[in-house]
N, C-alpha and C positions, 0 to 999 in steps of 0.2 A: 688084696698087701694093702692099698692104702687104709681101709676098713680094721685091719688088724691094728695099722699103728698107731689110725684114731683111738680104737677101744687102749689100746696102751697107754696113751699120754691122758687119755681121761679118768682111767683108773688109777693113773701116778699124781694126777691132779688134787683127788680123791681119798687117797693117803694122807699125802701128806700136807691135805687141806687147806691147796693153795684156791680150790675155787672159792673156799669163804672169804681169803682177803683180796681177790678180784672182785666178790663182790662186796662188800665195804668199800674199794677203791671207786667203783662204779658210781655207788650211791654217795660218796663222797663231790666227784666229778661233779655228779647234776646238782648236789647240793649247793656248790660253793665255788664251782669252776677252777679249771685248772691252776690257776694263778696262787689263787690261796693252798693249794694243796701241795705246790710247787714251792711255797714260800714257809710254808706252817707245819707242816707234817713230815714227821721225819723215817719212820715207819710204822708198820703198819703188821701185825703178826699173832698165829694164833697159839694160845694156850691154851692146855683144859677144857676147849670146847667153847673158849671166851678168844674175843678178838681184842684186841689191845691196840690202841693207837699211841703212839707213842709223838707229842709237838713240839713244836720250837718256844712257843711262847703261852703265857696264858689266858692273853686273850683268845689265842686258836683256841686252847682247851675248853673256855667256857664257850665260845661257839658251837664247838661240835657237840656239846655237853644237851646245849640248848634244842638240837636238832635229832639228838643221838637214839630216842624212843622213834622219829619216824623215818632215818633211815633205812633198820633192817630189822624188821620186828620180831623175829623168831629167833635172832641169837643174842646173847651177850654182846655188850660192849663195855671197856674198860678204857679210858683215858687217861693217859698220863704225860 
């Protein structure tokens, strides 16, 4: 029963592309830390196979843009 529920949840995450959001969030946390993310990142979403990161400030946008090629190499990231 546990395996069936886990499989259903994993499939749901893949269908809704939440796994991409989680990978992006983990990469941002690793690079910048929790305080930076809490203060500066407003939202992380997936639209049309692209990860969209919305920030609160221009400084945060610039900082993330400097590292976006090294954060998640296989995904296209757009910073707003």
